[in-house]
N, C-alpha and C positions, 0 to 999 in steps of 0.2 A: 504493501501498500504506499509504502515513502514514496517509490518513484511516481505515483500518481499526484503525490504534493509537488512535486518539483514542477509540476508540466498544469499552470493553472489554464482550468479550461476558457476554452477562446469564445470569445460573444459570436451569440448566432448574427450571421449576418440576413437583413431583412431580405428575402424574396419574395418578388411578385411574384405575378406569370410570365409566359413567354413574349408578353408585348406590352405591359406597363412597366413605366419606366420616372423614377423620381430623381428629378432635375438637379444637381445644386443649388438652387435659388429654393428649391421645395416645391416648387411646382410636380403635378406629376402628369403626363403622356403617354400615350400611347405608342412604339418606338418599332416600328418592320423595318430590316434591312431588305432590301431587292438589289439585285444586282443588274447593271447596267451593260450596253451591246458591247460596249467597249469591254466589258470584263468586270468593272471597280464596282465594287460592294456600295450605293447609299443609302443613308439612314432616311427615313420619311418621318415625322412629326408632327402629332394632335394632340392637343390640348387634351387633358381627361378631369372629367369630374370626379370619380374615386377608380377603386383598382378595377371591378366592374367594370365601366363605362370602360374604360383603356385596353382593356381587351376585349368587348365587343368592337371598339375603335380599329384596334389591332389586327381582329380578324375580317374586319370591311376591308380595309384600306388591302392585306396579301389578297382576300380573294377577288378584290378589283385590279392589282397587278396582277394575278392568276388571268384575268377576262383578257386586259386589254393590253400587255404588255410594255415593251418598249414607250407606247403611246402614251400611256397613265404618269408616268417621266416626264415627259415631253410637254405634256401638254398641263400641269398642275401650275407654272408662272406665264402659260403662255397667254399674250396680249389676245385682242379679237383681232386685231389688224394684220397679225402675223398668221391667223388662222385663215384668214378670209385671201391675203397672199399666199399661202401653199394649196389654198384650194383650189383657187385660179389658175394657179402654173401645171398642181396637175388635173384636174379635169375641167378647168374650163377654155377650154382650149379648139384648135380651130380644127376641123373636120378632115380625117385621112382619107383619099381613097383609094381600093382596088378594086380594079375592073369597074367603076361604079357604085358601087355599095361600100358603104361607110363602115369604118373598119374602127374607128378612134374619134374620138372628140362630140363638137357639139356643132349642129348646122348654125344655132342663135348663140353663139358662143360671144358676140358681143356685145351683145341685148345684154345677157347674160352677167358677165363684169358690169357692165352699168349701175344693172341691178344690184350688185355685192357691194361698187362704192358707196352707193347709195344711203344702203345697209350701216356702212363700216360709218362713213361721215354723220349718219345718225346717232350711233350708240357710242361711238368716239373707237379711236384706236387703239389706247392704252388703257381700256377696260379689260382687266383679265376674264378670263374664260371661266370659273370659276366663278366672281361675282355675279355673273348673270343668268337672270332668271326668268320668270315669264311677267313679270313686271316692268321689268325692261323694256318689254318689244312691245309692252301695252303701253308702256311713254313711246315708245318710236310712232307706234301707230298713230296715236293720238296728235300727236307734234304733225305728223303728214295732213292728217287730217284738216289740221289749220289751216297747214299750207294752202290747203283746198286741193288736194289729191284724190282721188276719187278711191272708196273700199277696192274698188277691182284692183286695180294698180299696186294697193300696198301691198294684197293680200299676193300679186301675182312677184312682188318681190320676194317676201317671205316664202314664194317655193321654192325662189333660187338658194335657200342655205336649210331647208329642211330635208332631213337625212330618211 
């Protein structure tokens, strides 16, 4: 028994679940580590109210990353203007015909670009995607109606960004 008295018991470390993490400042966060496309590991933090909430948020983050992959990491801090430019570059392009059949692009690509530009101007280029919700689009719609634009035109503009 003398050997045990020489080694005092170590104080147990506080262990939270696999996703809950307490920062040095005392706040509780949900922390999930995800692997980027380049192989580096990046932590994603979300503020939690308690340990159970942190676990729930962590599970949601992990599930969303598994569903969306790299787009989840890229899109978290992306501005609406950046997303619009990417969309125009990837999908709103002039048509490519092979033997008279359109295989890529849009026939009305110029009109679609104008519609997207109108929406970006109305909502704002620097607004983060994560901050955009239904009220943002309702506000844009009300502003366009005040400007005298018909509801049909407004709905056609929204049709361009609907997926």
